[in-house]
C-alpha positions in Angstrom: 0.3 18.9 -4.2 1.2 20.0 -7.7 2.8 23.3 -6.5 5.1 21.7 -3.8 7.6 20.1 -6.2 7.9 23.3 -8.2 8.3 25.4 -5.1 11.0 23.1 -3.8 12.8 23.1 -7.1 12.8 26.9 -7.3 14.1 27.3 -3.7 17.8 27.6 -3.0 19.6 24.6 -1.4 20.3 24.9 2.4 17.5 27.5 2.8 15.1 27.2 5.7 11.4 27.6 4.7 8.2 27.4 6.6 5.8 24.6 5.6 2.2 24.5 6.8 0.8 20.9 7.2 -2.4 19.4 8.7 -1.8 17.2 11.8 -4.7 16.0 14.0 -7.1 18.3 12.2 -5.1 21.5 13.0 -2.6 23.5 10.9 1.0 23.2 12.1 3.8 25.3 10.7 7.2 23.5 10.5 10.7 24.6 9.5 12.1 22.6 6.6 15.6 22.8 5.2 15.9 22.4 1.4 18.7 20.0 0.5 20.0 18.5 -2.6 19.1 14.9 -3.4 22.2 12.7 -3.3 23.0 10.9 -6.6 22.9 7.5 -4.9 19.4 8.3 -3.6 18.3 9.3 -7.1 19.7 6.1 -8.6 18.0 3.9 -6.1 14.6 5.6 -6.4 14.6 5.6 -10.2 16.0 2.1 -10.7 13.4 -0.4 -11.7 12.8 -3.0 -9.1 13.8 -6.5 -10.0 10.6 -8.6 -10.0 10.6 -11.7 -7.9 8.7 -14.7 -9.2 5.5 -15.0 -7.4 5.0 -18.1 -5.3 2.0 -20.3 -6.1 0.9 -21.0 -2.5 -1.3 -18.8 -0.4 -0.5 -17.1 2.7 -2.2 -15.9 5.9 -1.9 -12.3 6.9 -3.0 -12.4 10.6 -2.7 -8.7 11.3 -5.7 -8.0 9.0 -7.5 -11.3 9.4 -7.0 -12.3 5.8 -6.0 -15.5 3.9 -4.4 -14.4 0.6 -3.3 -16.3 -2.5 -1.5 -15.4 -5.7 -3.9 -15.3 -8.6 -4.1 -18.6 -10.4 -6.2 -19.7 -13.4 -8.4 -21.8 -11.0 -9.0 -18.8 -8.8 -9.8 -16.6 -11.8 -12.5 -19.1 -12.7 -13.8 -19.6 -9.1 -14.1 -15.8 -8.4 -14.9 -14.7 -12.0 -11.8 -12.6 -12.1 -10.7 -10.9 -15.4 -7.9 -12.4 -17.3 -5.7 -9.4 -16.7 -6.3 -9.3 -12.9 -3.2 -8.3 -11.0 -2.5 -8.5 -7.3 -3.4 -11.1 -4.7 -6.9 -12.5 -4.2 -8.6 -12.8 -0.8 -9.5 -16.4 -0.1 -11.0 -16.0 3.4 -11.7 -13.2 5.9 -11.7 -13.7 9.7 -15.2 -12.6 10.9 -13.8 -10.6 13.8 -10.8 -9.1 12.0 -10.2 -5.6 10.9 -10.6 -6.6 7.2 -14.1 -7.8 7.9 -15.0 -4.5 9.6 -14.2 -2.8 6.3 -16.3 -5.2 4.3 -13.6 -7.1 2.5 -14.7 -10.5 1.3 -13.4 -13.6 -0.6 -12.8 -12.9 -4.3 -11.7 -9.3 -3.7 -8.3 -8.6 -5.2 -5.7 -6.5 -3.4 -3.9 -4.5 -6.1 -1.9 -2.1 -3.9 -1.0 -1.8 -0.3 0.2 1.6 0.9 0.3 2.8 -2.7 2.7 0.0 -3.7 1.7 -2.4 -6.4 1.3 -5.9 -4.9 2.3 -8.9 -7.0 2.5 -11.8 -4.5 1.3 -12.9 -1.1 4.9 -12.6 0.2 5.1 -9.0 -0.9 1.7 -8.2 0.6 2.6 -9.7 3.9 6.0 -7.9 3.9 4.4 -4.5 3.1 1.8 -4.9 5.8 4.5 -5.9 8.3 6.6 -2.9 7.2 3.8 -0.5 7.7 3.0 -2.0 11.1 6.6 -1.8 12.3 6.8 1.9 11.2 4.1 2.7 13.7 1.2 3.2 11.2 -2.3 2.6 12.7 -3.8 1.5 9.3 -2.9 0.6 5.8 -4.5 1.8 2.6 -5.4 -1.0 0.2 -6.6 -0.6 -3.4 -9.3 -3.3 -3.8 -10.8 -4.6 -7.0 -14.2 -6.2 -6.7 -16.1 -7.3 -9.8 -14.3 -4.7 -11.9 -14.8 -1.8 -9.5 -11.9 -0.2 -7.8 -12.0 1.3 -4.3 -9.6 2.3 -1.6 -10.0 0.9 1.9 -8.1 1.8 5.0 -7.7 -1.2 7.2 -6.7 -0.9 10.9 -3.3 -2.5 11.8 -3.2 -2.0 15.5 -4.8 -4.5 17.8 -6.5 -1.9 20.1 
């Protein structure tokens, strides 16, 4: 992973190169064409996102069987969360849902979804929906439980 950006930077624009990747536990060799990143793309990826004010109410994320809420002082006290806790807190987990299968429980804090920092229930639901619409079968969540961090892949599909 550290070598790839350097190799791309050192390769001439419009050159075809072979790239070997792992797909379904086998190596696959693909042809990739090196292109220059357009200025508008650079500006949009480097521009800081304008933060939206988080809503105070909770939200239900039915795809994962979770009831989420933004972190409030009351929830920090109820679940013994640290003062600097960031993300959304899980209020309830459906017993037969994919989140329960992975051991998520009330009081866990979702800090990231698909490697994107989560700041509100609306953002969490939108990210989960975005991943589902893109055809992903699962979403990677960064969970904080009693000060410990762990990654959990939660199934998105209903099968």
